[in-house]
C-alpha positions as CSV (number, residue, x, y, z in Angstrom):
1,M,151.7,87.6,39.4
2,A,153.8,86.8,42.0
3,T,152.7,86.7,45.9
4,T,154.0,86.8,49.3
5,T,152.9,85.2,52.7
6,T,150.9,87.9,54.8
7,N,148.8,87.5,58.0
8,F,145.7,87.0,56.0
9,G,146.8,85.3,53.0
10,W,146.3,88.3,50.8
11,D,147.8,88.4,47.2
12,I,150.1,91.2,47.5
13,P,152.1,92.8,44.5
14,Q,155.7,92.6,44.3
15,S,158.2,94.9,43.0
16,T,159.5,91.7,40.4
17,D,156.0,92.1,38.9
18,L,155.5,93.3,35.3
19,V,153.9,96.6,35.0
20,K,151.1,95.2,32.5
21,D,150.0,93.2,35.4
22,G,149.7,95.6,38.0
23,A,146.4,96.4,37.4
24,T,145.6,92.6,37.9
25,A,147.5,92.3,41.1
26,I,145.9,95.2,42.6
27,A,142.4,93.9,41.7
28,A,143.2,90.8,43.3
29,L,144.7,92.3,46.6
30,G,141.2,94.6,46.6
31,Q,139.0,91.3,46.4
32,D,141.2,89.6,49.2
33,I,140.5,92.5,51.8
34,D,136.9,92.8,50.6
35,T,136.5,89.4,51.1
36,A,138.2,89.3,54.4
37,F,136.2,91.7,55.9
38,I,132.8,91.0,54.9
39,D,131.3,90.2,58.4
40,L,132.3,94.0,59.4
41,K,129.5,95.1,57.4
42,G,125.8,95.0,58.9
43,G,124.7,95.3,62.7
44,T,122.1,97.6,63.4
45,T,122.6,100.4,66.5
46,G,123.1,98.9,70.3
47,Q,124.3,95.7,68.6
48,V,128.1,94.4,69.1
49,L,130.6,92.5,67.1
50,A,131.5,89.2,68.5
51,K,133.7,86.2,67.1
52,A,131.4,83.5,65.4
53,S,133.9,80.5,65.5
54,G,137.7,80.1,66.2
55,T,138.3,81.0,62.3
56,D,140.3,84.0,61.5
57,L,137.9,87.4,60.3
58,D,134.8,84.9,61.5
59,F,132.6,87.7,63.0
60,S,128.8,88.2,63.6
61,W,126.6,91.1,65.2
62,S,124.7,90.7,68.1
63,T,122.7,92.0,70.7
64,S,124.3,92.2,74.0
65,T,122.6,89.8,76.6
66,S,124.6,91.4,79.8
67,G,125.6,94.3,81.4
68,G,124.6,97.9,80.6
69,M,121.4,99.9,81.7
70,T,118.5,101.2,79.5
71,Q,116.3,104.4,80.3
72,L,112.8,102.6,80.1
73,G,110.6,105.4,78.6
74,T,111.2,109.2,79.3
75,T,111.8,111.1,82.0
76,T,109.0,111.6,84.3
77,T,108.5,115.2,86.3
78,L,106.4,114.9,89.3
79,S,103.4,117.1,90.1
80,G,99.9,116.7,91.7
81,S,99.1,114.5,95.0
82,T,100.1,111.4,92.8
83,T,101.9,110.8,89.6
84,T,101.7,107.2,88.0
85,I,104.2,106.1,85.7
86,S,102.8,103.4,83.8
87,S,103.2,100.7,80.9
88,I,106.7,100.1,82.6
89,V,107.8,97.1,80.3
90,P,111.2,95.5,82.2
91,T,111.0,92.4,79.9
92,G,114.8,91.3,79.6
93,Y,116.1,92.9,82.6
94,N,117.3,91.4,85.5
95,Y,117.1,95.0,87.5
96,L,115.1,98.4,87.6
97,Y,117.1,101.0,88.7
98,I,115.3,104.3,89.6
99,E,116.8,107.9,90.2
100,V,114.6,110.2,91.9
101,A,116.2,113.7,92.3
102,D,115.1,117.3,93.0
103,I,111.7,116.8,94.7
104,T,109.8,119.6,96.0
105,C,106.3,119.6,97.6
106,S,103.8,122.6,98.2
107,A,104.4,121.4,102.0
108,N,107.1,119.6,104.5
109,N,106.3,116.0,103.3
110,D,106.8,112.1,103.7
111,P,106.9,111.4,99.7
112,F,106.9,107.5,98.9
113,F,105.7,105.3,96.0
114,Q,103.6,102.2,95.4
115,I,104.2,99.3,92.7
116,N,101.3,98.0,90.8
117,G,98.9,99.7,92.4
118,V,99.5,97.7,95.6
119,T,98.5,100.3,98.4
120,T,98.5,97.4,101.7
121,T,100.7,97.9,104.7
122,T,103.0,94.8,103.1
123,Y,106.1,96.9,102.3
124,Q,108.2,95.3,105.2
125,T,110.8,98.1,105.4
126,Y,114.3,98.5,107.4
127,A,115.7,102.0,107.3
128,D,119.2,103.3,109.0
129,G,119.9,107.3,108.8
130,V,121.8,109.7,110.1
131,F,120.5,112.9,110.3
132,G,122.9,116.3,110.8
133,T,125.8,115.6,112.7
134,S,124.8,113.7,115.9
135,T,120.9,112.2,115.4
136,A,120.8,108.6,114.1
137,A,118.0,106.2,114.2
138,T,116.6,102.5,113.0
139,S,112.8,102.1,111.6
140,R,111.5,98.6,111.1
141,G,107.9,98.0,110.5
142,N,105.6,97.2,107.6
143,R,104.1,100.2,105.6
144,N,101.8,101.1,102.8
145,G,104.6,101.9,100.5
146,V,108.5,102.6,99.8
147,F,109.2,106.2,101.7
148,L,111.4,108.6,100.3
149,H,112.3,110.0,103.7
150,A,113.8,108.2,106.6
151,P,110.7,107.1,108.9
152,N,111.2,108.4,112.5
153,I,113.9,110.5,112.0
154,V,112.8,113.9,109.7
155,A,110.4,114.7,106.7
156,L,111.4,116.3,103.7
157,K,111.8,119.9,103.0
158,G,108.9,120.9,101.0
159,T,111.4,123.5,99.4
160,G,114.9,123.3,98.1
161,A,115.3,120.6,96.0
162,N,118.2,119.0,97.7
163,N,117.5,115.2,97.3
164,I,118.7,112.7,95.8
165,Y,117.5,109.0,95.4
166,G,119.2,105.7,94.2
167,I,116.5,102.6,94.0
168,T,117.3,99.3,92.8
169,I,114.4,96.5,92.5
170,T,115.3,92.8,92.2
171,N,112.5,90.1,90.3
172,P,111.1,93.2,87.9
173,N,109.7,90.2,85.6
174,A,109.2,87.1,88.0
175,S,106.0,86.1,90.1
176,K,107.4,86.5,93.4
177,P,107.8,89.4,96.1
178,K,110.3,92.1,95.3
179,N,113.2,93.4,97.1
180,I,113.8,97.0,96.7
181,F,117.1,98.9,97.9
182,M,117.8,102.4,98.3
183,S,120.3,104.7,99.2
184,A,119.2,108.4,99.6
185,T,120.0,112.2,100.9
186,Y,117.9,115.0,101.5
187,E,117.2,118.2,103.3
188,G,114.8,117.9,106.1
189,D,112.0,120.0,107.3
190,V,114.3,121.3,110.1
191,T,117.5,122.4,109.7
192,G,120.1,119.8,108.4
193,F,120.4,116.9,105.8
194,C,119.5,113.0,106.5
195,T,121.5,110.6,104.6
196,Y,120.1,106.8,105.0
197,I,119.5,103.5,103.6
198,L,116.7,101.4,103.3
199,Q,115.9,97.8,102.4
200,C,111.9,96.8,101.6
201,N,110.4,93.7,100.8
202,A,107.2,94.2,98.6
203,N,105.6,91.1,99.9
204,S,102.4,91.7,98.0
205,V,104.3,92.7,94.6
206,T,103.8,89.1,93.3
207,S,103.6,90.0,89.5
208,A,105.8,92.0,86.9
209,I,106.4,95.3,87.6
210,S,104.3,97.6,85.4
211,S,103.7,100.6,87.1
212,L,104.8,103.1,89.7
213,E,102.8,105.6,92.0
214,F,104.7,108.3,93.5
215,K,102.7,110.0,96.2
216,T,102.4,112.8,98.9
217,S,101.3,112.5,102.5
218,S,99.8,116.0,102.2
219,G,99.9,118.8,99.6
220,T,101.2,118.3,96.3
221,F,104.5,118.0,94.3
222,S,105.5,120.8,92.8
223,G,108.4,119.3,90.7
224,G,111.1,116.7,90.9
225,T,112.5,113.8,88.2
226,V,111.7,110.1,88.1
227,K,114.0,108.4,85.7
228,I,113.6,104.4,85.3
229,Y,116.6,102.0,83.8
230,G,116.4,98.5,83.0
231,V,119.4,96.5,84.1
232,K,121.1,93.3,82.4
């Protein structure tokens, strides 16, 4: 069978081949293609295809070790005076990203969350926010949790569910204090919205994160969702 030079070195049938050699030529080409792309088979959900070496068509399937967000567990709905999210496993992730949204309460509130059951006033907090169009304030101090409102500015309106929080926690697996960064906006208990940023050092949380407890300052939660993501 006559062949020609190709990018992958496959045996390509030529117009000068005898008809009787056609089946053999096609079989040879098919075998070349099947052999060349064998590394594309396999892999599992979520894996990526990467080069195994500098050799042409040498690939391998692997689990990505960088980038991406994965939701840990299911979405939690806030209820009662305390909602505990337990069995958090952040192994293999560099950060936790938490999205809290649409909180409603039975009364105007100063909701907050605590990590790993740490209730002491060792959440060293700095917050800076703007309420409405004219009122701005900065707050510093040790608190007993990570507050989902801007301290010294305005409390959360119990009804309406006009709020959203984006929270990043560092060192979720490490035996060291956790840094917490939050940006948020919510409807205040008087007319207007508050937009603020918060930075917190949870000095007493010195083990891997395993649970979060969301609490109200008064009354109970009547709605709201929490999603926790692992970030590589």
